[in-house]
N, C-alpha and C positions, 0 to 999 in steps of 0.2 A: 504494500500500500504506500501511498505517498502523502506526506504532509507538506503543503505549499507546492513549489514548482517541481514536480516529478523528481524530487530528491528527498532524501530522508532528513527531516528537520525537527527540531524541538524548540518550541517557544515557551518560555516560563516568565510569568509576571508575578512578583511578590510585592505587596504593598508595605509598607512600613516606611610587557613582554613581547612584547613583540617577538615574532620569530626572526631568525637570522636574515631571511630575505625581506626586502622592503614591502610594506603593505601599500595598497592603492592610495590611501590618504598621504602616505609618506612621499609618494610620487606626484602629488598635487592634483589627484583626481577629485573633482568637486562634488562629493556626495552630500546629500542633504542630512540635516539633523545633527544633534550633538551626542557624540559617543561617550561612553563611560570611560573610566580610567584605563582599562585595558582594551576597550573596544571589542569585548568578548562576552560570551554568555555568562562567564564567571563574574561579570560586574553585578549580576543579580545576586543579592546576599544569600549565601549558603550553597550556591551551586558549585559542584566540583566535577571536573572532567579528567578522564584518564585514557591512555592509549596503549595498545599493544600493536607494534608494527612488525611485519614479517617480510623481509627482503632478502632474497638469495637467488643466485644463478643468473644467467643471461643466455641470449641466443634463442634458438628455435624452441617453441613450446613442446615439451615431452611430458605426457600425462604421468603424474606421480613423481616427477623429478623437478619440474619447474620450466622456466623461471617463476619465482614466487614473488608476487607484489600484492599483498593483502594485509588484513589485520582486523582489529576490534576497537571500537570506541565505546566508552562508558560515560554516561551522563547521570550524575546523582543530584537531583533537584534540591535536596536538603542535606547534602553531604552524607555523613554516617548516621544521621538521625532517621529513625524509622517513624516518619511522620508524613502523611499523605499531602499532596498538593492538588488543587483543582486542575482538571485536565479535560481535553477533548482531542479528537483526531479528525482528519479529513482526507479523503481519497480523491485526487484530481482526475487521474486517468485509470485507476483500478489495476494497473500493471505492477505486480510485485507482492511482497508479503510483509505483514507486520503483526506480530502476535500480541495477544492481550487486549485487543481493541474492544472486544465484546464487553468485558468488565469495565473498561473506561467509559463506554457508552452507558452502561447500566448504572454505575455508581457515581460517575462524574469525578472520580479521583484517580490519581496515579500514585501507587503505593511503594514504588521502588525505583531502581535505575532504569534508564532507557539505554539499550545497547544497539549499536549499528555495526554491521559486518557485511560480508558479501552474500550473494543470493544463496549459495549452496551451504552456508555455514549457520543459517538461522537456528537449526535444530540443536547443534552442539552447543551454541552459545546460550540458548534457552535453558538447556539442561544444566549448564555450568552455573547459571545464575541461581537456580534452585539449590544446588550443592553449596554455592558460596553463602547463601542465606543460612544453611545449616551449619557450615564451618564457622561462620562469624557470629552465630547467635543473633542474627538480625531480628528474628521474632522471639520474644521472651516467653510466649505462652507455650503450653504443652501441645495444644491443638491449634493449627493455623493452616491457611491455604492462600495461595496467591497465583497470579498469572503473569509471568515475566513478559516484559515488553521488549521485543527484538525486531528491528527493522533492517532492511537490506537494500543494496543496489548492486548491479552486476559488474564484475571486474574481469570477465573472461577474455577480453581482448589483450590485456596486459599481464594476466595472472593465470597460472595453471589451476583454474577453478575446480576442475574435476580430479585434481590431486588431493583435495580435501586437507589442506595444510593447516587450517585453523583448528586448534585443539582446545580442550577445556582450560588448559594452563594459560592460553592466551587471553581468554575471557577473565580468568582470575587476575592476571597481570594488569589488565585494563582497569578492573574494579579496584584493585589494591593500590594502584598508582594515582587514582583520582585525587585532584587537588584544586584549590582555588588559584587565583592569580592569572598571569599571562599564559596564553595557550600557544602551542605549536600549531601550524596550519600547513596545508598542502599534502605531501605524501606521508601522512601519518594515520595510524589507526585504520578504521574501516575504509577511509578514503584513499589508501595507498595506491590502489590500482584503478582509480576512476578516470574517466574521460569526460570533457565538458566542452560543448560548442566547438568541436574540432581541435581542441587543445588538451593538454593534461589537466585533469580535474583533481578533486581531492576533498579535504576537510577544510571548511572555512567557518568563521565566527565573527559576530559583531554585536554591538549593543547601542541603544539610544536612551537618552535621558529625556523624559517627557513630563511637562508640567500641565496639570489640569486644575485650574483654580488655584487654591493654596496648597495643593498636593503635588508631590514629585514621585514619579514612578520610573523604574528601570525595566526595559524590555531587552531580553537577550535572545540570540538565535545561534544555533549551530547547524550547519548543513553539510551533508555528504553529497557533493555535487557531481552528477553523472547524467547529463542529458544534452540534447540539442545538436544541430549542425552548425558549422562555422558561419554560414550565411545569416544566421539568426543572432550572432554575437553582437552585443551592445555594451558600451561602457558609458555610464552616466547618461544614458539615453541616446548616445551617438552610435549609429549602425556601422561600426567599424568592420563587421564581418562582411558587409557588401564589398568593401574595398580589398579584403583579404581573400575572398573566395577563390581567386584564380591561382593562389599559391599552392593549392593542392587539388586533388580530384574533386570537382564540383559535385560529383555523385557520391561523395562520402556518406556512408551509411552510419548514422549515429547508433551507438550501442543501446540495447534495452536499458532503461533507467531503473 
């Protein structure tokens, strides 16, 4: 399933670091709005994000051997606190998978982390989340049930996706490394093998500070971006993809998002 633009995203609003490569605002791109301190989802109080990135091999794709370009992203809306947040989800084009959505619709709550990985690894990551709950004592009660939320996008053009390289240990690593503060972007976590608008895609994040009356709110977003053809590429509303479309095969087939 997709939240927002055919990419896996999480929006969190709570009332109350840049990566080594330059970000768009650093290069003078005139985006609207006022970002938070880190211009990241972690500007929302309590939100923590962790990654597990798997990169190995190169050359021709050989099933079971690589090259491997994939990973897992973990988003904890309230960090290590087991306290639900209001939540909802939306499917724009219905292509893909996101577990746990029925309970979100029924209850209106998100009760744990949101995980993002590649299409073929949803199952192993979902199982790992349940085991992580048990290992860490996430639920204190003797009897409990929950429905892990795991979303995906397809990285099979750059990753040996049928080699099934994502293991439970990678999901644990993403969850255990989750932290607040500045975030890495690009080829990290579940976004490692993604493509977007005819270029390399990946993991991105931003935030905005919004004032309504006397109240101030922080809106944060994290996206695993994997959609579109180059001719649709825009930067701050400028259709640069139209000028760049002749630099590669115009019939470029975008990967399934």
